[in-house]
N, C-alpha and C positions, 0 to 999 in steps of 0.2 A: 205356749211357753216361749219366752223370749230367747234370743240367741245366746245371751250371756248365761242364763240359767241352764240351757242345754249344754253349753260348754263346761260349766261347773259340774254338771251331773256326769258328763263323759270323763272328766279328769278324775272324779271320785271313783267311778267304776273301774278305771284302769289301774288304780293304785291298791290292788288287793294282793300284794306280794306276801304279806303275813298270812292271809287266809289260805292261799295256795300252799305255802310252806307248811303250815300247821296240818292241812289235810294230807299232804304227801307224807310227812313224818309220822303223823298219827296212824294213817292207814298202814304204812310200812311196819310200825311197831305192833299193831294189832295182828297183822298177818304173821310176823315173826313169833309173836306170843303164842298164837294158835299152833303153828308148826312146832314150837318148842314144847308145847303140851304133849303133842304126839311123840316127839323124840324122847321126852322125859318119861312118858309111860312105857316106851319101849325099853329104855335102859334102867328104869326104876324097879321093874319086876325081877326079883332075885332068881337065880338058877336053882338054888336049893332053899327049901323052906324049913331047914333044920335049925334056924336061928329063932330067938325069942320074937314074939309078935311085935313088941315095942321096937325092936331093932329093925325089923322088916319095914314097918310103917315109917320109921325115921329115915331109913335109906330111900324109900319110895318118894316121900315128900321132899327130901333134899335133892334128889335127882330131878324131879319135876320142876322145883323152884329154880335150880341152877340152870337148867336148859331153857326155861321160859324167859328168864331174865337175859341170858346170854344171847339167845336168838332174837328176842325183841329188841334189845339194844343194838345188836349188829344190823338188823334190818332198818332200824330207825336211822342209824348213822349212814348207812348206804343211801337211804332216801334223802337225807339232808345233803350229803355230798353230791348226789345226782342233781338236786334242785339248785344248789349253789353253783355248780359248774354250768348248768343250763342257763341260769341267770347271768353269769359272767359272759358266756358265749353270746347270749342275746345282746348284752350291753356292748360288747366289743364289735360285733358284726352287724349292728343295726344300721339300716340305711339312713334313718333320720336321727341326727345327733342334736 
């Protein structure tokens, strides 16, 4: 391989900001979603089963849905903020400008 082609390959390999960002945010969202399922299951089970079955199921699924979306979005936002701050710090304190 010539020097010019090798340099072009190196430049392309170093410009994967979007891939790393998507991986970080996606992984954070999936982890939050799974933890939200557990939390929703915990809060979704009623203390008393003296309600109609339809109301029990509605309460259960609402609780699971609310917690999964809340936790997933929160974790994804935290992952996005972490990655953006790390990118900014890298850009500001990089030796080679």
